[in-house]
Backbone as ProteinMPNN parsed JSONL, in Angstrom:
{"seq_chain_A": "XXXXXXXXXXXXXXXXXXXXXXXXXXXXXXXXXXXXXXXXXXXXXXXXXXXXXXXXXXXXXXXXXXXXXXXXXXXXXXXXXXXXXXXXXXXXXXXXXXXXXXXXXXXXXXXXXX", "coords_chain_A": {"N_chain_A": [[30.283, -69.052, 50.268], [29.898, -70.916, 48.222], [31.746, -70.067, 46.347], [34.137, -70.933, 47.41], [34.054, -73.665, 47.158], [33.851, -73.952, 44.46], [36.164, -72.72, 42.618], [36.216, -71.161, 40.214], [33.819, -69.844, 40.108], [33.551, -67.221, 41.115], [35.022, -65.56, 39.469], [35.476, -63.497, 36.594], [35.467, -64.058, 33.115], [37.815, -63.001, 30.558], [36.318, -62.134, 28.358], [33.785, -61.567, 29.519], [34.558, -59.478, 31.198], [35.285, -57.569, 29.274], [32.795, -57.114, 28.051], [31.346, -56.004, 30.202], [32.896, -53.691, 30.574], [32.473, -52.342, 28.151], [29.69, -51.937, 28.31], [29.556, -50.308, 30.614], [30.996, -48.087, 29.694], [29.304, -47.22, 27.627], [27.045, -46.457, 29.136], [28.113, -44.319, 30.623], [28.775, -42.577, 28.514], [26.218, -42.073, 27.391], [24.841, -40.84, 29.568], [26.568, -38.674, 29.95], [26.199, -37.352, 27.501], [23.485, -36.646, 27.731], [23.615, -34.895, 29.89], [25.256, -32.883, 28.828], [23.602, -32.002, 26.732], [21.447, -31.009, 28.223], [22.674, -28.825, 29.412], [23.447, -27.11, 27.292], [21.198, -26.824, 25.681], [18.616, -24.957, 24.052], [16.459, -22.834, 25.823], [13.124, -22.636, 25.636], [11.396, -21.246, 27.224], [12.676, -18.993, 28.281], [13.979, -15.853, 29.531], [11.821, -12.949, 29.335], [11.711, -11.285, 26.271], [12.288, -9.622, 23.102], [9.642, -9.44, 22.045], [8.353, -11.619, 23.142], [6.692, -12.953, 25.969], [7.151, -14.212, 29.187], [5.751, -15.4, 32.048], [5.693, -16.372, 35.37], [3.305, -17.639, 37.467], [1.511, -18.058, 40.573], [-0.051, -21.2, 41.219], [-2.393, -23.919, 41.572], [-0.893, -26.226, 41.668], [1.582, -25.395, 42.418], [2.977, -23.683, 40.589], [2.623, -21.896, 37.489], [3.494, -21.383, 34.087], [3.102, -18.725, 31.972], [3.223, -18.2, 28.59], [3.68, -16.189, 25.882], [3.851, -15.041, 22.53], [4.395, -12.636, 19.888], [1.384, -11.484, 18.384], [-0.328, -12.476, 20.321], [1.12, -11.952, 22.642], [1.169, -9.13, 22.567], [-1.61, -8.505, 22.878], [-2.044, -9.696, 25.371], [-0.343, -8.146, 27.005], [-1.457, -5.602, 26.68], [-3.94, -5.989, 27.925], [-2.972, -6.511, 30.44], [-1.957, -4.059, 31.37], [-4.299, -2.686, 31.674], [-5.664, -3.845, 33.735], [-5.919, -4.728, 37.271], [-5.396, -7.051, 38.66], [-3.683, -9.832, 40.351], [-2.16, -11.409, 38.545], [-1.823, -9.644, 36.426], [-0.313, -7.632, 37.672], [2.035, -9.032, 38.183], [2.829, -9.574, 35.614], [3.389, -7.198, 34.299], [6.14, -6.111, 34.58], [7.46, -8.019, 33.021], [6.32, -7.658, 30.54], [7.32, -5.143, 29.935], [10.047, -5.779, 29.752], [9.925, -7.35, 27.475], [9.522, -5.467, 25.603], [7.0, -4.527, 25.251], [5.622, -2.535, 26.621], [3.297, -0.083, 28.073], [3.573, 2.262, 26.559], [5.065, 1.551, 24.402], [6.287, 1.358, 21.009], [5.896, -1.088, 19.734], [3.663, -2.101, 20.948], [1.681, -0.471, 20.064], [0.213, -0.403, 17.097], [-0.516, 1.741, 15.44], [1.371, 3.685, 15.837], [3.561, 3.067, 14.293], [2.711, 3.544, 11.763], [3.064, 6.126, 10.837]], "CA_chain_A": [[30.621, -70.432, 50.502], [29.947, -71.618, 46.951], [32.979, -69.687, 45.665], [35.252, -71.712, 47.942], [33.982, -75.025, 46.636], [34.014, -73.852, 43.011], [37.036, -71.551, 42.521], [35.968, -70.341, 39.03], [32.495, -69.241, 40.185], [33.633, -65.809, 41.459], [35.875, -64.835, 38.547], [34.931, -63.199, 35.274], [36.351, -64.351, 31.992], [38.192, -61.772, 29.858], [35.195, -61.718, 27.508], [32.79, -60.943, 30.386], [35.113, -58.195, 31.628], [35.203, -56.667, 28.138], [31.377, -56.769, 27.886], [31.006, -55.068, 31.281], [33.586, -52.431, 30.316], [31.761, -51.683, 27.05], [28.385, -51.494, 28.829], [29.792, -49.173, 31.518], [31.38, -46.951, 28.856], [28.091, -46.735, 26.964], [26.211, -45.773, 30.129], [28.76, -43.041, 30.915], [28.645, -41.716, 27.332], [24.823, -41.657, 27.269], [24.548, -39.857, 30.61], [27.349, -37.473, 29.649], [25.511, -36.666, 26.411], [22.257, -36.05, 28.258], [23.995, -33.743, 30.72], [25.719, -31.826, 27.914], [22.414, -31.486, 26.044], [20.704, -30.207, 29.193], [23.391, -27.589, 29.689], [23.534, -26.209, 26.14], [19.944, -26.769, 24.92], [17.899, -23.687, 24.087], [15.305, -22.817, 26.716], [12.05, -21.906, 24.965], [10.728, -20.405, 28.212], [13.705, -18.158, 28.895], [13.503, -14.546, 29.975], [10.99, -12.179, 28.404], [12.475, -10.411, 25.38], [12.02, -9.706, 21.666], [8.236, -9.64, 21.734], [7.807, -12.796, 23.832], [6.487, -12.719, 27.394], [7.093, -15.394, 30.048], [5.371, -15.005, 33.403], [5.406, -17.481, 36.277], [2.274, -17.221, 38.41], [1.108, -19.114, 41.502], [-1.097, -22.082, 40.722], [-2.77, -24.937, 42.558], [0.151, -27.246, 41.739], [2.845, -24.762, 42.744], [3.246, -22.565, 39.707], [2.32, -22.086, 36.075], [4.204, -20.452, 33.221], [2.343, -18.165, 30.855], [4.179, -17.895, 27.524], [3.016, -15.613, 24.712], [4.71, -14.363, 21.557], [3.723, -11.972, 18.781], [0.118, -10.792, 18.625], [-0.864, -12.922, 21.614], [1.845, -11.213, 23.69], [0.698, -7.736, 22.549], [-2.94, -8.405, 23.487], [-1.892, -10.031, 26.785], [0.256, -7.011, 27.7], [-2.439, -4.518, 26.701], [-4.899, -6.321, 28.984], [-2.242, -6.445, 31.71], [-1.85, -2.673, 31.828], [-5.641, -2.174, 31.959], [-6.239, -4.564, 34.865], [-5.214, -4.591, 38.537], [-5.342, -8.336, 39.38], [-2.334, -10.289, 40.705], [-1.445, -11.858, 37.345], [-1.447, -8.439, 35.684], [0.769, -6.959, 38.383], [3.255, -9.819, 37.985], [3.177, -9.617, 34.191], [3.803, -5.889, 33.785], [7.597, -5.987, 34.348], [7.862, -8.906, 31.931], [5.891, -7.0, 29.303], [8.281, -4.074, 29.679], [11.259, -6.45, 29.287], [9.691, -7.848, 26.121], [9.342, -4.327, 24.717], [5.563, -4.364, 25.023], [5.099, -1.68, 27.678], [2.1, 0.672, 27.701], [3.852, 3.319, 25.59], [6.056, 1.083, 23.436], [5.802, 1.349, 19.632], [5.478, -2.436, 19.34], [2.328, -2.355, 21.485], [0.721, 0.383, 19.389], [0.484, -0.517, 15.671], [-0.732, 3.021, 14.75], [2.556, 4.52, 16.002], [4.515, 2.746, 13.232], [2.121, 3.872, 10.473], [3.422, 7.48, 10.406]], "C_chain_A": [[30.764, -71.18, 49.178], [31.244, -71.308, 46.208], [34.174, -70.492, 46.175], [35.236, -73.133, 47.413], [34.149, -75.059, 45.12], [34.849, -72.602, 42.729], [36.751, -70.656, 41.312], [34.626, -69.614, 39.094], [32.558, -67.735, 40.434], [34.428, -64.977, 40.477], [35.172, -64.631, 37.214], [35.961, -63.563, 34.213], [36.749, -63.028, 31.34], [37.06, -61.255, 28.955], [34.117, -61.021, 28.336], [33.273, -59.582, 30.888], [34.998, -57.157, 30.515], [33.757, -56.207, 27.924], [30.947, -55.774, 28.963], [31.662, -53.708, 31.06], [32.881, -51.655, 29.207], [30.413, -51.149, 27.536], [28.546, -50.288, 29.749], [30.174, -47.925, 30.731], [30.172, -46.366, 28.152], [27.189, -45.973, 27.926], [26.801, -44.4, 30.443], [28.601, -42.082, 29.74], [27.214, -41.209, 27.188], [24.482, -40.605, 28.322], [25.334, -38.57, 30.4], [26.706, -36.669, 28.527], [24.245, -35.99, 26.884], [22.564, -34.822, 29.113], [24.446, -32.587, 29.832], [24.545, -31.199, 27.179], [21.601, -30.594, 26.976], [21.358, -28.869, 29.475], [23.308, -26.618, 28.522], [22.235, -26.076, 25.347], [19.263, -25.414, 25.098], [16.663, -23.814, 24.964], [14.206, -21.992, 26.063], [11.267, -21.027, 25.936], [11.753, -19.592, 28.982], [13.127, -16.831, 29.336], [12.679, -13.841, 28.903], [11.871, -11.242, 27.589], [11.979, -10.588, 23.952], [10.572, -10.032, 21.334], [7.619, -10.886, 22.333], [7.768, -12.53, 25.334], [6.391, -14.062, 28.105], [6.831, -14.925, 31.468], [5.09, -16.266, 34.198], [4.444, -16.977, 37.339], [1.956, -18.373, 39.355], [-0.061, -19.909, 40.94], [-1.379, -23.142, 41.776], [-1.707, -26.019, 42.691], [1.524, -26.648, 42.005], [3.134, -23.567, 41.879], [2.91, -22.916, 38.284], [3.088, -21.027, 35.288], [3.282, -20.021, 32.099], [3.355, -17.719, 29.818], [3.406, -17.42, 26.3], [4.057, -14.944, 23.832], [3.841, -13.683, 20.508], [2.443, -11.273, 19.185], [-0.521, -11.222, 19.946], [-0.189, -12.166, 22.754], [1.381, -9.763, 23.735], [-0.666, -7.61, 23.217], [-2.893, -8.736, 24.979], [-1.355, -8.825, 27.557], [-0.688, -5.813, 27.737], [-3.467, -4.757, 27.801], [-4.248, -6.202, 30.358], [-2.185, -5.023, 32.252], [-3.214, -2.03, 32.075], [-6.229, -2.773, 33.226], [-5.367, -4.395, 36.112], [-5.114, -5.917, 39.297], [-3.883, -8.77, 39.575], [-1.526, -10.723, 39.482], [-0.968, -10.645, 36.549], [-0.281, -7.719, 36.352], [2.096, -7.699, 38.227], [3.742, -9.766, 36.541], [3.72, -8.291, 33.675], [5.318, -5.748, 33.589], [8.079, -6.866, 33.191], [7.448, -8.327, 30.582], [6.852, -5.879, 28.931], [9.586, -4.674, 29.159], [11.127, -6.934, 27.846], [9.525, -6.711, 25.122], [7.891, -4.061, 24.393], [4.915, -3.563, 26.141], [3.93, -0.854, 27.187], [2.354, 1.739, 26.648], [4.834, 2.87, 24.521], [5.476, 1.075, 22.028], [5.315, -0.022, 19.194], [4.067, -2.737, 19.838], [1.271, -1.54, 20.767], [0.985, 0.367, 17.871], [0.301, 0.812, 14.926], [0.491, 3.92, 14.849], [3.563, 4.261, 14.882], [3.982, 3.144, 11.86], [2.534, 5.252, 9.969], [4.74, 7.567, 9.709]], "O_chain_A": [[31.671, -72.0, 49.034], [31.787, -72.172, 45.518], [35.13, -70.706, 45.43], [36.291, -73.742, 47.237], [34.545, -76.082, 44.56], [34.284, -71.515, 42.61], [37.033, -69.46, 41.388], [34.326, -68.828, 38.195], [31.66, -67.024, 39.983], [34.5, -63.76, 40.648], [34.385, -65.466, 36.767], [37.165, -63.392, 34.403], [36.075, -62.02, 31.554], [36.885, -60.044, 28.819], [33.584, -59.995, 27.912], [32.485, -58.642, 30.991], [34.655, -56.003, 30.772], [33.52, -55.032, 27.644], [30.254, -54.802, 28.662], [31.046, -52.677, 31.331], [32.71, -50.44, 29.314], [30.039, -50.025, 27.203], [27.759, -49.345, 29.673], [29.73, -46.825, 31.059], [30.025, -45.146, 28.085], [26.626, -44.943, 27.557], [26.064, -43.418, 30.521], [28.323, -40.9, 29.942], [27.01, -40.032, 26.892], [23.89, -39.578, 27.991], [24.812, -37.483, 30.648], [26.667, -35.44, 28.589], [23.958, -34.865, 26.475], [21.844, -33.825, 29.055], [24.06, -31.44, 30.06], [24.5, -29.98, 27.021], [21.121, -29.539, 26.563], [20.671, -27.885, 29.749], [23.117, -25.421, 28.734], [22.18, -25.275, 24.413], [19.332, -24.807, 26.167], [15.912, -24.784, 24.858], [14.337, -20.773, 25.947], [10.537, -20.139, 25.496], [11.695, -19.518, 30.209], [11.914, -16.701, 29.498], [12.828, -14.111, 27.711], [12.679, -10.497, 28.144], [11.329, -11.583, 23.63], [10.309, -10.824, 20.429], [6.458, -11.184, 22.054], [8.699, -11.953, 25.897], [5.643, -14.944, 27.684], [7.602, -14.143, 32.024], [4.336, -17.131, 33.753], [4.732, -16.001, 38.032], [2.11, -19.537, 38.986], [-0.942, -19.365, 40.274], [-0.659, -23.237, 42.771], [-1.626, -26.669, 43.732], [2.534, -27.331, 41.835], [3.509, -22.516, 42.399], [2.907, -24.087, 37.905], [3.303, -19.914, 35.77], [2.747, -20.852, 31.365], [4.256, -16.94, 30.13], [2.583, -18.151, 25.749], [5.02, -14.355, 24.322], [2.704, -14.09, 20.265], [2.4, -10.561, 20.188], [-1.179, -10.422, 20.61], [-0.846, -11.782, 23.721], [1.213, -9.208, 24.821], [-0.871, -6.713, 24.035], [-3.617, -8.131, 25.77], [-1.852, -8.512, 28.639], [-0.715, -5.082, 28.727], [-3.825, -3.831, 28.529], [-4.906, -5.83, 31.33], [-2.346, -4.806, 33.452], [-3.28, -0.934, 32.633], [-7.214, -2.246, 33.746], [-4.216, -3.969, 36.017], [-4.775, -5.908, 40.481], [-2.966, -8.153, 39.033], [-0.333, -10.433, 39.396], [0.16, -10.625, 36.056], [0.633, -7.249, 35.674], [3.154, -7.076, 38.148], [4.938, -9.898, 36.281], [4.455, -8.281, 32.687], [5.746, -5.304, 32.524], [9.002, -6.492, 32.467], [8.159, -8.494, 29.591], [7.164, -5.684, 27.756], [10.176, -4.137, 28.222], [12.098, -6.929, 27.09], [9.4, -6.956, 23.923], [7.58, -3.439, 23.377], [3.799, -3.865, 26.564], [3.592, -0.91, 26.004], [1.437, 2.092, 25.907], [5.386, 3.704, 23.802], [4.285, 0.811, 21.862], [4.411, -0.115, 18.363], [3.351, -3.532, 19.231], [0.086, -1.867, 20.842], [1.892, 1.058, 17.406], [0.908, 0.998, 13.871], [0.646, 4.831, 14.036], [4.348, 5.15, 14.551], [4.726, 3.091, 10.88], [2.372, 5.534, 8.781], [5.151, 8.652, 9.299]]}, "name": "protein", "num_of_chains": 1, "seq": "XXXXXXXXXXXXXXXXXXXXXXXXXXXXXXXXXXXXXXXXXXXXXXXXXXXXXXXXXXXXXXXXXXXXXXXXXXXXXXXXXXXXXXXXXXXXXXXXXXXXXXXXXXXXXXXXXX"}
């Protein structure tokens, strides 16, 4: 009703249109950048490989990720192959993928000394 009594109340000036266009463009560019970053960003908890182990285990909040690299991964995998609990059973295939299986040279430092 107010727009009918004041004809200029419903229209934007060219300056206001330009400001809205710039703001909308900035929003699109920011969200586009965030999406592109999400697609190409390196995942530090990717698949187990190269001496790093990633295991997802059931937890009270749905799930937990165990992530170990280097000496921590070697000791974790050694304990995994000695135990029979659920976490160990889930971790064994990931240890093999990481090259830290029970008979792998990376898991046994004395094998590389010869």
